[in-house]
Rosetta silent file (secondary structure, phi, psi, omega in degrees, C-alpha in Angstrom):
SEQUENCE: MPTYADVLVEMLPTAEGGRSTPVHLGEDGPGHYRPHFRVGDSGEWLGVEFVDGPGLVAPGEETNATVKFLFESTVDYSPLVVGARFNIMEGPRVVGRGTITRRD
SCORE:     score description
SCORE:     0.000 S_00000001
   1 L     0.000  125.544 -176.550   -3.184    5.213   12.137 S_00000001
   2 L   -68.440  154.369  175.610   -5.672    4.646    9.292 S_00000001
   3 L  -101.887  144.609 -179.516   -5.874    6.944    6.297 S_00000001
   4 E  -122.259  157.467  174.808   -9.155    8.422    5.128 S_00000001
   5 E  -143.029  143.131  169.912  -10.346    9.940    1.855 S_00000001
   6 E   -89.937  140.311 -175.487  -13.365   11.944    0.816 S_00000001
   7 E  -135.894  151.621  167.600  -14.927   10.656   -2.370 S_00000001
   8 E  -107.388  118.704 -176.626  -17.644   11.554   -4.841 S_00000001
   9 E  -120.761  148.156  173.443  -19.333    8.307   -5.854 S_00000001
  10 E  -124.883  116.303  175.658  -21.975    7.372   -8.391 S_00000001
  11 E   -79.347  131.300 -178.442  -23.679    4.041   -7.927 S_00000001
  12 L   -67.085  146.024  173.077  -24.487    2.553  -11.328 S_00000001
  13 L   -62.836  152.501  179.593  -28.145    2.036  -12.237 S_00000001
  14 H   -54.706  -40.816 -178.546  -29.284   -1.579  -12.044 S_00000001
  15 H   -64.122  -18.680  178.798  -29.757   -1.649  -15.848 S_00000001
  16 H  -103.660   16.494  177.187  -26.030   -0.840  -16.266 S_00000001
  17 L    99.163    1.257  179.756  -24.856   -3.637  -13.954 S_00000001
  18 L   -74.233 -177.788  179.960  -25.213   -1.806  -10.659 S_00000001
  19 L   -62.126  157.517  174.390  -26.793   -3.086   -7.473 S_00000001
  20 L   -96.700   -8.697 -179.928  -30.481   -3.938   -7.373 S_00000001
  21 L  -130.301  157.724  175.985  -30.848   -2.553   -3.841 S_00000001
  22 L   -65.098  159.905  175.829  -29.635    0.617   -2.096 S_00000001
  23 E  -119.985  145.740  178.953  -26.406    0.540   -0.123 S_00000001
  24 E   -94.720  119.025  179.303  -25.864    2.233    3.226 S_00000001
  25 E  -107.875  101.813  178.805  -22.861    4.571    3.231 S_00000001
  26 L   150.837  171.476 -176.147  -22.016    5.563    6.778 S_00000001
  27 L   -79.508  -27.460 -168.711  -21.474    4.311   10.317 S_00000001
  28 L   -87.832   14.769 -178.006  -25.016    4.504   11.626 S_00000001
  29 L  -108.127 -170.990  178.708  -26.559    1.824    9.445 S_00000001
  30 L   -77.379  105.435 -179.519  -26.777   -1.927    9.402 S_00000001
  31 L    76.462 -178.920  179.491  -23.193   -3.123    8.997 S_00000001
  32 L  -122.100  134.113  179.562  -20.429   -1.346    7.134 S_00000001
  33 L   -79.920  118.417 -175.926  -20.133   -1.264    3.353 S_00000001
  34 L  -127.349   74.261  175.553  -16.682   -2.635    2.455 S_00000001
  35 L   -85.713 -171.461  171.323  -16.202   -2.861   -1.296 S_00000001
  36 E  -111.905  146.783  168.501  -12.923   -2.584   -3.193 S_00000001
  37 E  -101.772  143.742  176.154  -11.783    0.419   -5.217 S_00000001
  38 E  -135.825  120.476  177.384   -9.838   -0.258   -8.405 S_00000001
  39 L   -85.766  121.373 -177.123   -8.044    2.489  -10.334 S_00000001
  40 L    76.661  178.445 -176.972   -8.161    1.627  -14.038 S_00000001
  41 L   -82.573  -14.561 -177.540   -9.250   -1.686  -15.490 S_00000001
  42 L  -130.611   15.058 -179.331   -6.291   -3.675  -14.212 S_00000001
  43 L   -71.787  167.531  178.572   -5.244   -1.864  -11.037 S_00000001
  44 L   -65.077  148.220  177.734   -4.853   -3.481   -7.636 S_00000001
  45 E   -83.332  122.736 -172.607   -8.011   -4.059   -5.600 S_00000001
  46 E  -113.732  110.771 -177.628   -7.944   -1.644   -2.654 S_00000001
  47 E   -71.327  129.135  178.810  -10.137   -2.536    0.331 S_00000001
  48 E  -133.611  162.260  174.654  -12.069    0.380    1.822 S_00000001
  49 E  -130.268  125.646  175.450  -14.808    0.900    4.377 S_00000001
  50 E   -73.455  124.652 -176.524  -17.382    3.685    4.054 S_00000001
  51 E  -117.336  -11.890  176.862  -17.423    5.482    7.410 S_00000001
  52 E  -153.305  134.243  179.793  -19.439    8.614    6.671 S_00000001
  53 L  -174.998 -174.162 -172.884  -22.107    9.316    4.128 S_00000001
  54 L   -81.659    0.523 -173.286  -25.725   10.285    3.640 S_00000001
  55 E   102.677 -135.166 -177.021  -27.231    6.923    4.605 S_00000001
  56 E   -71.094  133.367  176.915  -29.008    4.921    1.928 S_00000001
  57 E  -124.850  120.089 -176.875  -27.853    5.496   -1.645 S_00000001
  58 L   -83.673  157.808  173.548  -29.965    3.946   -4.395 S_00000001
  59 L   -54.331  136.054 -179.268  -28.670    2.592   -7.694 S_00000001
  60 L    91.319   -7.644 -179.086  -28.166    5.511  -10.085 S_00000001
  61 L   -92.327  156.065  177.152  -27.557    8.082   -7.319 S_00000001
  62 E  -120.141  143.256 -179.410  -24.463   10.225   -6.760 S_00000001
  63 E  -159.726  166.566  171.777  -23.199   11.402   -3.358 S_00000001
  64 E   -97.641  146.700 -179.920  -20.225   12.476   -1.273 S_00000001
  65 E  -156.693  174.761  176.622  -18.853   10.135    1.377 S_00000001
  66 E  -124.786  137.664  177.569  -15.740    9.289    3.403 S_00000001
  67 E  -121.630  154.905  173.528  -13.821    6.008    3.271 S_00000001
  68 E  -111.843  137.709  176.326  -11.136    4.453    5.447 S_00000001
  69 E   -80.070  126.927 -170.590   -8.298    2.437    3.886 S_00000001
  70 L   -88.962  -31.031 -168.246   -8.407   -1.022    5.449 S_00000001
  71 L  -125.995   43.577 -174.193   -5.133   -2.778    4.621 S_00000001
  72 L   -61.107  -26.011 -178.407   -2.395   -0.118    4.561 S_00000001
  73 L   -73.153  -19.047 -176.928    0.190   -2.374    6.176 S_00000001
  74 L  -126.527   -8.115 -175.727    0.034   -4.818    3.243 S_00000001
  75 L  -126.567  141.310  179.511   -1.507   -2.902    0.306 S_00000001
  76 L   -89.379  109.578 -179.850   -0.225    0.151   -1.614 S_00000001
  77 L   -93.566    9.712 -176.697   -2.954    2.818   -1.675 S_00000001
  78 L   -59.771  -25.065  175.945   -0.779    5.390   -3.487 S_00000001
  79 L   -65.685  -17.648 -177.756   -2.933    5.255   -6.672 S_00000001
  80 L   -88.377   67.113  177.286   -5.771    6.862   -4.684 S_00000001
  81 L   -93.785  163.263  177.436   -4.554   10.462   -5.004 S_00000001
  82 L   -56.164  129.605 -178.305   -6.805   13.512   -5.220 S_00000001
  83 L    95.831  -14.628 -179.393   -8.446   13.453   -8.644 S_00000001
  84 L   -65.007  137.575  175.809   -7.997    9.702   -9.180 S_00000001
  85 E   -99.001  140.768 -176.902  -10.962    7.983  -10.786 S_00000001
  86 E  -141.223  160.455  170.458  -11.869    4.504   -9.549 S_00000001
  87 E   -99.047  146.140  173.486  -14.398    1.720   -9.969 S_00000001
  88 E   -98.096  119.478 -173.450  -16.343    0.394   -6.992 S_00000001
  89 E  -108.483  134.580  166.949  -16.094   -3.395   -7.092 S_00000001
  90 E  -120.776  103.605 -171.851  -18.289   -6.049   -5.508 S_00000001
  91 L    60.737 -137.465 -177.782  -16.556   -9.252   -6.404 S_00000001
  92 L   -81.525    0.566 -171.490  -15.892   -9.171  -10.164 S_00000001
  93 E  -100.503  133.521  172.273  -18.694   -6.646  -10.786 S_00000001
  94 E   -82.849  119.341 -179.028  -18.377   -2.870  -11.164 S_00000001
  95 E  -111.835   -5.815  179.189  -21.299   -1.387   -9.190 S_00000001
  96 E  -170.451  174.980  177.931  -20.200    2.248   -9.157 S_00000001
  97 E  -137.754  161.090  179.668  -17.569    4.809  -10.035 S_00000001
  98 E  -164.550  179.149  179.809  -15.981    7.649   -8.164 S_00000001
  99 E  -138.076  138.542  173.896  -13.315   10.288   -7.708 S_00000001
 100 E   -76.849  125.001 -179.734  -11.031   11.044   -4.758 S_00000001
 101 E  -106.476  -22.788  177.110  -11.779   14.629   -3.660 S_00000001
 102 E  -160.180  144.927  178.827   -9.588   14.836   -0.511 S_00000001
 103 E  -137.275  134.956  176.428   -7.114   12.534    1.213 S_00000001
 104 L   -79.617    0.000    0.000   -5.652   12.636    4.724 S_00000001
């Protein structure tokens, strides 16, 4: 059974290295946004899928959303505890930051 977490995320502005286009956070959009979360600068890359959110989120915006942990059978998600701060990674690039606000 997959584990879920509620998160508060801030997508970085384009000028600070963030995306140049909005991202869709939620199930009802085109495709599913599946970045990695990384706690700290050298933590393990933790694959997640956004499954609920407000829809389109532009660079520089902050919002609440829900993520599902994708690889629990092979990856340790224990660093993602309530209050943990993480980077949102697209490849080697940090495109946002966030905090875990609730975890199932």
